[in-house]
C-alpha positions in Angstrom: 133.7 69.9 79.1 132.4 72.6 81.5 128.9 71.2 80.4 130.0 67.9 81.2 131.5 68.2 84.6 128.5 70.8 85.6 126.2 67.4 84.6 128.4 65.0 86.4 128.5 67.3 89.5 125.0 67.3 89.7 124.0 64.1 89.4 126.4 63.2 92.0 124.7 65.3 94.4 121.0 64.0 93.5 122.6 60.4 93.8 124.2 61.9 97.3 120.8 63.1 98.6 119.2 59.9 97.0 121.1 58.0 99.8 120.5 60.4 102.5 117.1 60.1 101.4 116.7 56.3 101.9 119.1 56.2 104.7 117.0 59.2 107.0 113.8 56.4 106.2 115.0 54.1 108.0 115.7 56.5 110.9 111.9 58.1 110.9 113.6 61.1 110.0 111.1 63.2 107.9 112.7 64.0 104.4 110.6 65.3 102.0 111.8 65.5 98.3 108.9 68.8 96.6 108.9 70.6 93.5 107.1 72.2 90.9 107.3 73.3 87.1 105.7 75.7 85.2 105.5 76.0 81.9 104.4 78.9 80.1 103.6 80.9 76.4 103.8 84.9 76.6 102.7 87.2 73.9 104.6 91.3 74.3 102.0 94.0 73.0 105.3 96.5 72.6 105.8 99.9 72.2 105.1 100.4 68.4 107.4 103.1 68.3 110.3 99.9 68.8 109.1 96.8 66.9 110.9 94.3 69.3 110.4 94.6 73.2 113.4 96.3 75.3 114.7 95.9 79.1 112.0 97.9 79.9 109.2 95.8 79.3 109.7 92.1 79.3 111.4 92.4 83.0 108.9 92.4 85.1 106.6 89.7 83.7 108.9 86.5 84.3 112.3 88.0 82.9 114.0 89.7 79.6 114.1 88.3 76.2 118.0 87.9 75.2 117.8 90.0 72.2 115.2 93.2 71.7 113.8 91.7 68.5 111.2 89.3 70.3 107.5 89.1 71.6 106.3 86.0 72.3 108.0 83.1 73.7 107.4 79.1 75.2 109.1 79.6 78.5 110.0 77.2 81.5 109.5 80.0 83.8 110.5 77.6 86.9 111.8 74.5 87.4 111.8 74.1 91.2 113.4 70.7 93.0 113.2 71.1 96.7 115.4 68.5 99.6 114.1 69.8 103.1 115.0 67.6 106.3 112.8 68.5 109.5 113.1 67.0 112.6 111.7 68.2 116.2 113.5 71.5 116.5 116.0 71.4 113.1 115.1 72.2 109.6 116.9 72.6 106.6 116.5 72.8 103.0 117.8 73.1 99.3 116.1 74.1 96.8 117.7 74.4 93.0 116.2 76.3 89.8 116.0 74.1 86.5 114.7 76.5 83.2 116.3 76.4 79.5 118.6 79.4 80.6 120.5 77.1 83.5 120.1 76.5 87.3 121.2 77.7 90.0 120.3 77.4 94.4 117.6 79.0 94.9 117.1 78.8 99.0 119.4 77.3 101.3 119.6 77.1 105.0 119.1 75.5 108.3 117.1 76.4 111.2 116.5 75.3 114.9 113.9 76.5 117.5 115.0 77.0 121.0 113.6 73.0 123.2 111.7 75.4 125.5 109.7 77.6 124.7 109.8 76.0 121.4 108.9 79.9 120.1 112.2 81.3 119.2 114.3 80.2 115.5 117.0 81.3 113.6 118.0 80.6 110.3 121.2 80.8 108.8 122.2 80.7 105.0 119.4 81.6 102.3 116.6 82.5 102.3 113.9 84.8 101.8 114.4 88.4 103.0 111.0 89.3 105.6 109.7 92.1 104.1 106.0 92.5 104.3 104.2 89.5 102.7 104.6 89.0 98.8 107.6 88.2 99.2 107.1 85.1 101.1 104.8 83.5 99.5 106.0 80.9 97.5 105.3 81.3 93.6 103.7 77.8 93.5 100.4 79.4 95.3 100.7 82.8 94.7 97.4 83.7 91.8 99.5 85.7 89.8 102.5 85.2 87.3 104.6 87.1 88.8 105.1 89.7 92.0 104.2 93.1 92.3 106.5 95.9 90.4 107.8 97.3 93.1 108.9 94.1 94.6 110.6 93.0 91.7 112.4 96.0 92.1 113.9 96.3 95.3 113.9 93.0 95.9 115.0 91.4 93.2 115.1 87.1 93.7 113.3 87.7 96.8 116.3 86.0 98.9 119.8 87.0 100.2 122.4 85.7 102.5 122.1 86.5 106.2 121.0 85.6 109.5 117.3 85.6 110.4 115.9 85.0 113.8 112.0 84.8 114.0 109.7 84.3 117.8 106.6 83.3 117.8 104.5 81.5 120.2 103.1 78.2 119.9 99.2 77.5 118.6 98.2 76.8 121.9 99.5 80.1 123.8 96.7 83.4 123.6 99.5 85.0 122.8 100.2 83.2 118.7 98.1 86.3 117.4 101.9 88.6 116.5 105.2 87.2 115.3 108.9 89.4 114.9 111.1 89.0 112.4 114.8 90.6 112.1 117.1 89.7 109.7 120.8 90.5 109.3 121.8 90.7 105.4 124.7 91.0 102.7 122.3 93.0 100.9 123.1 91.9 97.2 120.4 89.8 96.9 122.0 85.8 96.3 125.5 87.2 94.7 128.4 87.0 96.9 129.2 90.2 99.2 131.3 93.3 98.0 131.5 96.2 100.9 131.6 95.7 104.5 128.1 97.1 104.8 125.4 95.1 105.8 121.5 95.8 106.2 119.1 95.1 108.5 115.2 94.3 108.2 112.5 94.3 110.8 109.0 92.9 110.7 105.7 92.2 112.8 103.1 90.7 111.5 99.7 90.0 114.1 97.1 87.4 113.4 93.2 86.3 113.6 93.1 83.5 116.6 93.6 80.8 114.9 89.8 79.1 116.0 88.3 81.4 114.0 87.5 79.1 110.5 85.8 81.7 108.4 87.0 85.2 108.3 90.7 85.0 108.5 93.6 88.3 108.9 96.6 89.6 109.5 98.3 93.1 109.0 102.3 93.3 108.6 104.7 96.2 109.0 108.4 96.0 107.9 111.7 98.4 107.6 114.3 97.8 105.5 117.8 100.0 106.2 121.3 99.2 104.4 123.6 101.3 102.0 125.3 101.0 98.4 128.7 101.8 98.2 130.1 104.9 96.0 133.3 104.9 95.3 135.2 108.0 93.8 137.3 108.2 91.3 139.9 111.2 90.2 140.9 110.1 86.8 139.2 107.6 83.7 141.1 104.5 83.5 139.0 103.6 80.5 140.1 106.4 78.2 143.3 109.3 78.7 143.2 110.0 82.3 141.0 112.5 82.5 138.3 113.6 85.2 135.6 111.0 85.3 131.8 112.1 86.5 131.9 109.5 89.1 129.2 111.7 91.4 126.1 111.0 94.0 123.1 113.1 92.7 120.4 113.6 94.7 117.0 114.9 92.6 115.5 118.4 93.9 114.1 122.2 93.3 117.2 123.8 91.8 118.4 127.0 90.6 121.3 127.5 88.0 123.5 130.0 87.6 121.8 132.2 84.8 118.8 131.9 87.7 116.5 129.4 86.2 114.5 127.5 88.5 114.0 124.0 87.9 113.8 120.3 89.0 115.8 117.9 88.6 118.8 116.0 89.9 122.2 117.7 91.4 126.1 116.3 92.7 126.5 116.1 95.7 129.8 116.5 95.6 130.5 117.3 100.0 129.3 113.8 100.0 131.1 112.7 96.6 134.6 113.8 97.6 134.2 112.1 101.0 133.6 108.6 99.6 137.2 108.7 97.9 138.6 105.6 96.6 137.5 103.7 99.2 134.4 104.4 99.8 131.3 105.5 101.2 127.8 104.4 102.3 124.7 105.6 100.2 121.4 104.9 102.5 118.6 103.2 101.3 115.7 102.8 103.3 112.1 101.0 102.7 109.4 101.2 104.7 106.3 98.8 104.4 102.6 97.9 105.9 100.4 95.5 104.1 97.0 93.6 105.0 95.5 90.3 104.0 91.4 88.8 104.8 90.2 85.9 104.0 86.7 84.8 104.3 83.3 82.8 103.3 80.3 83.8 101.3 77.8 82.4 99.1 79.5 83.1 96.2 82.4 81.2 97.5 85.6 82.5 99.5 87.4 85.4 99.0 91.0 86.5 99.6 92.3 90.2 99.4 95.8 91.7 99.6 97.3 94.9 99.7 100.9 96.3 100.8 102.3 99.8 100.3 106.2 100.3 99.9 107.8 104.0 100.3 111.4 105.4 100.7 114.5 106.2 99.9 116.4 103.6 97.0 119.6 104.2 95.2 120.8 103.6 92.0 123.8 103.0 90.4 124.7 103.9 86.5 126.4 101.6 84.8 128.0 104.1 82.4 131.2 106.1 82.8 129.1 109.4 80.9 125.6 110.5 82.1 125.3 113.2 79.7 125.2 110.9 77.2 121.6 110.4 75.4 121.8 106.5 75.2 122.7 106.7 78.1 120.2 108.5 79.9 117.5 106.3 78.2 118.7 103.0 78.4 121.9 103.4 81.5 119.7 105.9 84.1 117.9 102.2 85.1 115.2 101.8 88.2 116.7 98.8 89.6 117.4 98.6 92.9 121.2 98.4 93.9 120.5 94.4 94.6 119.0 94.0 90.7 120.1 91.8 88.3 121.9 94.6 86.1 123.9 96.7 88.2 124.9 96.6 92.1 126.5 93.4 92.5 130.1 93.1 91.2 131.0 96.7 92.4 133.8 97.6 93.7 135.8 96.0 90.8 139.7 96.8 90.8 140.9 99.2 87.5 142.4 97.7 84.5 146.6 97.5 85.1 147.9 100.9 84.2 149.0 102.1 81.5 145.9 101.7 79.9 145.2 98.7 78.3 142.4 98.9 75.5 142.4 95.3 74.9 141.3 94.8 79.1 138.7 97.6 79.5 135.1 96.8 79.6 132.6 100.0 79.9 130.2 98.2 81.5 132.9 96.7 84.2 132.1 98.6 86.9 128.9 101.6 88.4 129.9 104.6 88.2 127.4 107.3 89.3 124.7 106.8 91.7 120.8 108.4 91.2 119.1 108.6 94.6 115.2 108.7 94.3 112.3 108.8 96.8 110.2 106.2 95.6 106.6 104.7 96.8 105.1 101.9 95.1 102.3 98.4 96.1 99.4 96.7 95.4 95.6 95.1 95.8 94.8 91.8 95.3 91.2 89.9 95.0 90.9 86.4 94.3 87.4 85.0 94.6 86.5 81.5 94.5 83.5 80.4 91.9 81.2 78.7 94.3 82.4 75.7 96.0 84.3 74.9 91.7 87.8 74.6 91.0 87.7 77.8 89.5 88.8 81.4 90.9 89.2 84.9 89.1 92.0 87.1 89.9 92.0 90.8 89.8 95.4 93.0 90.6 96.5 97.1 91.0 99.4 96.9 91.5 101.7 100.5 90.5 105.8 101.8 90.8 106.8 105.1 91.5 110.5 105.6 91.3 110.2 109.4 91.9 107.3 110.9 94.0 109.3 114.4 93.7 107.9 114.5 90.1 105.4 113.7 87.6 103.8 114.0 84.5 105.1 116.6 81.8 107.1 118.0 84.1 109.4 114.4 83.6 111.8 115.7 81.3 115.6 115.5 80.0 115.9 119.4 79.7 114.8 122.6 81.5 113.7 125.2 79.8 114.2 129.1 79.8 110.8 129.6 78.3 110.7 127.2 75.0 114.1 127.4 74.4 116.6 124.4 76.0 118.9 125.4 78.4 120.4 122.0 80.7 119.9 118.9 81.5 117.8 118.0 84.3 119.3 113.9 84.1 115.8 112.9 84.3 114.9 109.9 82.3 112.6 106.7 81.7 113.7 105.5 85.2 110.9 108.4 86.5 108.8 107.7 85.1 105.3 106.3 86.9 104.1 102.3 86.0 100.6 101.7 86.7 99.5 97.3 85.8 96.0 96.3 86.0 96.1 92.4 85.7 93.0 90.5 85.0 93.4 86.0 85.8 92.2 83.0 85.7 92.8 80.0 87.5 91.8 76.5 87.1 92.9 73.2 89.7 92.8 70.6 87.2 93.7 68.4 90.0 96.0 68.6 93.1 99.2 68.7 91.2 97.9 70.6 88.3 96.9 74.0 87.7 96.0 75.9 84.3 96.4 79.5 84.4 95.9 83.1 82.1 97.0 86.1 82.7 96.0 89.9 81.1 97.8 92.6 82.5 97.6 96.1 81.0 100.7 98.2 81.7 100.1 101.8 81.6 103.0 104.8 82.2 102.5 108.3 83.3 102.3 110.8 80.5 105.9 112.5 80.8 107.4 115.0 78.2 110.1 112.5 76.9 110.3 111.2 73.6 110.9 109.0 71.8 115.3 107.4 71.0 115.7 105.9 67.8 119.5 104.7 69.0 121.5 101.9 67.2 122.0 98.5 68.3 124.6 98.1 66.5 126.4 100.3 69.2 124.9 99.0 71.9 122.5 101.9 72.0 118.6 100.4 72.9 116.3 101.7 71.4 113.6 103.1 73.8 110.0 104.5 73.2 109.0 108.4 74.1 107.1 108.1 77.1 104.8 111.3 75.6 101.8 109.2 75.2 101.1 105.4 77.1 103.0 103.2 74.9 102.1 99.4 74.5 103.2 97.1 76.6 100.8 94.7 77.7 101.7 91.4 78.3 99.3 87.8 78.2 100.4 84.6 80.6 99.3 81.8 79.5 100.6 79.0 82.1 100.4 75.3 83.7 102.2 74.3 86.8 102.4 71.3 87.9 103.3 71.3 91.6 104.7 67.7 93.7 
């Protein structure tokens, strides 16, 4: 019944929009219906110790699988349908994404320019976050199947709800070479707001003059600041009212009570206790620089784009005891606090007291917060082959979720000589990944494009060993990162736009 109601609602919406289109055409207004469909086949070369994908491997190449026992698939990656309305000073956009997993709203905003200078623009609603270059580059034009790992981690879904201001003088102005954008957003992606904190984004972009046809360049500088809410709970409502571990962890060089020095995460007791039951904001700050070049040569048009992002990133642990091995492997993740798995639903209310086991869910709320310094980026070169419809793509991207430690120093434990002493709380979430992608795009027609893209994914060599896990208990297996694991991806995509 619910599915029938959804289909009826969608049909009614499309009919209403169609009637508006016809009416607008009579009034000579600019209304446009557009979209694109991306259907693809993917082969995942998964770790040889696993036998199937885990959430670490496919998530950055089009979304994770519905289970852990699959390593190839046909998929509708995107099915985008957009309605836009424009006139001289205002415009509005509504777009949906349809896949085999369902459909949801992607864009829903309105914009207006000032009637005098026509340089100030205000946008309100659900829109792309104005940070860097790759976020706002549409998937239908991008030369690679997905955005880089660092962008997907920090800005999953790319969009957020809020208000954006942009300033750029008209093209006939001598000062048209720069653009300034600023936004205030919820900070929860496209999910509903769950706290009183708002995030701020600033972006400055510089361009070469528009009359330079054979050479174009641009550069951008971005800043993001916000907070992630942490709440301290003095009792565990999911068990027997014992002390919990809902703490705020920072990374540093430490010395334990026996005088042994090591690197690991430590509890910031003062900040944790200060949060209380009403919560405190844990800061996240991102900085970004990017640049783009485009020029003509006897070999065809060449495009080069690069971006570097660094800062401080908090991430939530979706479990009430991070000392368990399966949590160390599976739940100390690299996702953003606005990520697809964590951070969106916090805070939720506790289960009614007294404790009712039928209502308890271990993943119903986020518990500990891990704070790391990170860096990441990419460089992408696109070479058009002469005047043909073919182009070659080479891209290198990397994401280091913890820049304060690397290599063999990343271990679950610390030692006194060879004797295991204690936990560092380091995990696969601290492993750096690098990807070299090589691709080919063929523009068969104005509307149809065929692409093939191979990603060679490399992890840094650490001291983290295999974790066998047990799917029956919900404990996902995880490979050891004491070698470069096999996790490459091959994608063949056919895109049609209209």
